[in-house]
C-alpha positions as CSV (number, residue, x, y, z in Angstrom):
1,M,93.4,111.4,125.7
2,T,93.5,110.2,122.1
3,D,89.7,110.1,122.0
4,E,89.8,113.9,121.9
5,V,91.9,113.8,118.8
6,T,90.2,113.4,115.5
7,L,91.8,112.4,112.2
8,R,90.4,114.4,109.2
9,R,91.3,115.5,105.7
10,A,93.3,118.7,105.7
11,V,91.9,121.9,104.4
12,P,93.9,124.9,103.1
13,A,93.7,126.6,106.5
14,D,95.6,123.6,108.0
15,A,98.7,124.0,105.8
16,R,100.7,126.2,108.1
17,A,99.9,124.2,111.2
18,A,100.7,120.9,109.4
19,A,104.0,122.3,108.2
20,D,104.9,123.5,111.7
21,V,104.2,120.0,113.1
22,W,106.5,118.6,110.4
23,L,109.2,121.1,111.3
24,R,109.0,120.4,115.1
25,S,108.9,116.7,114.6
26,F,111.8,116.6,112.1
27,R,113.9,118.7,114.5
28,A,113.1,116.4,117.5
29,A,113.5,113.1,115.7
30,L,116.2,113.8,113.2
31,P,118.6,116.3,114.8
32,T,121.6,115.1,112.8
33,V,119.8,115.2,109.4
34,V,120.5,118.3,107.4
35,R,117.3,119.9,106.0
36,P,117.8,121.2,102.5
37,H,114.9,123.7,102.8
38,S,114.2,126.7,105.1
39,D,111.2,126.7,107.4
40,D,109.5,129.2,105.1
41,N,110.1,126.9,102.1
42,V,108.6,124.0,104.0
43,R,105.6,126.1,104.9
44,A,105.2,127.2,101.3
45,F,105.5,123.6,100.0
46,F,102.7,122.5,102.4
47,R,100.5,125.5,101.4
48,D,101.1,125.2,97.6
49,V,101.6,121.5,97.0
50,V,101.0,119.1,99.9
51,V,97.6,120.2,101.2
52,P,96.0,121.2,97.9
53,S,97.2,118.3,95.7
54,Q,98.0,115.3,97.9
55,E,95.9,113.2,100.2
56,T,96.7,115.0,103.4
57,W,95.3,114.1,106.8
58,V,95.7,115.9,110.1
59,A,95.3,114.9,113.7
60,D,93.2,117.6,115.3
61,A,93.3,118.0,119.1
62,G,90.5,120.6,119.1
63,G,91.7,123.4,121.2
64,G,95.2,122.1,120.8
65,G,95.0,122.5,117.1
66,V,96.8,120.3,114.5
67,I,99.2,117.9,116.3
68,G,99.9,115.4,113.5
69,V,100.1,115.1,109.7
70,M,100.0,112.2,107.3
71,V,100.3,112.3,103.5
72,L,99.4,109.5,101.2
73,H,100.2,109.3,97.5
74,E,98.7,106.2,96.0
75,E,100.5,103.3,97.8
76,E,103.1,105.5,99.3
77,L,102.9,106.8,102.9
78,S,105.0,109.8,102.1
79,Q,104.7,111.7,105.4
80,L,103.8,110.8,109.0
81,Y,104.8,113.3,111.6
82,L,103.5,114.0,115.1
83,D,104.2,116.9,117.4
84,P,106.8,115.6,119.8
85,R,104.6,116.3,122.8
86,W,101.9,114.0,121.4
87,R,104.1,111.0,120.7
88,G,103.3,107.7,122.5
89,R,99.5,108.4,122.7
90,G,98.4,106.1,119.9
91,I,97.9,108.8,117.3
92,G,100.6,107.3,115.0
93,D,98.9,103.9,115.3
94,R,95.6,105.5,114.2
95,F,97.3,107.2,111.2
96,V,98.8,103.9,110.1
97,A,95.4,102.1,110.5
98,L,93.9,104.8,108.3
99,A,96.6,104.5,105.7
100,K,96.1,100.7,105.5
101,E,92.3,101.3,105.2
102,R,92.9,103.9,102.4
103,S,95.4,101.6,100.6
104,P,94.3,98.0,101.4
105,G,96.5,96.5,98.7
106,G,99.7,97.6,100.5
107,L,101.9,100.5,101.4
108,T,105.5,101.6,101.0
109,L,107.4,104.3,102.7
110,W,110.9,105.7,103.2
111,T,112.6,106.6,106.5
112,F,116.1,107.6,107.3
113,Q,118.5,104.9,108.6
114,V,119.3,106.9,111.7
115,N,115.6,107.0,112.7
116,K,115.6,103.7,114.6
117,P,112.4,104.6,116.6
118,A,110.5,104.9,113.2
119,H,111.9,101.6,112.1
120,R,110.6,99.9,115.3
121,F,107.2,101.7,114.9
122,Y,106.7,100.6,111.3
123,E,107.9,97.0,112.0
124,R,105.4,96.8,114.9
125,H,102.7,97.6,112.3
126,G,103.8,94.8,109.9
127,F,106.1,96.8,107.6
128,C,109.3,95.1,106.4
129,A,112.6,96.7,105.4
130,V,113.2,95.8,101.7
131,E,115.8,98.2,100.5
132,S,118.6,100.5,101.9
133,T,120.4,103.2,100.1
134,D,123.3,105.5,100.6
135,G,121.1,108.6,100.4
136,S,122.2,109.7,97.0
137,G,118.6,109.7,95.8
138,N,117.1,112.0,98.4
139,E,117.5,115.8,99.0
140,E,119.1,115.4,102.4
141,R,121.8,113.0,101.1
142,E,121.0,110.8,104.1
143,P,121.1,107.0,104.0
144,D,117.5,105.7,104.0
145,V,115.4,102.5,104.1
146,R,112.3,101.6,102.2
147,F,109.6,99.7,104.1
148,V,106.7,97.8,102.6
149,W,103.5,96.5,104.1
150,R,101.4,94.0,102.3
151,P,98.1,92.5,103.7
């Protein structure tokens, strides 16, 4: 099934679909985390900032459209979200492999403390938790954890 999914650089026409994946994934994985931005603001951010100015990748299921999004900024894996219906099929693994290939010197990322499945996912891929915060430094005001991968 994952053979039918291709990872490719996002183009402007992907912005809405990528934002919608982000929104569905966030709702499913983080139901207790308050989002500081409306759905329309998230879509505008993807359209105006993320896709045009950041290294944005999408998982494209062909007829199924965009079902995943990953954003890299230098050594930071700043976004990795999958449509909830597509989790557990190896697409996240492929995204992490791509991120490591694009940033062979290492990667860092933040995830919320309540997102234990993400912690397990990143640890399985060799990331280590190196810092925890009370959330005062993020828009959601949600305690988070910084993970680092070094080759």
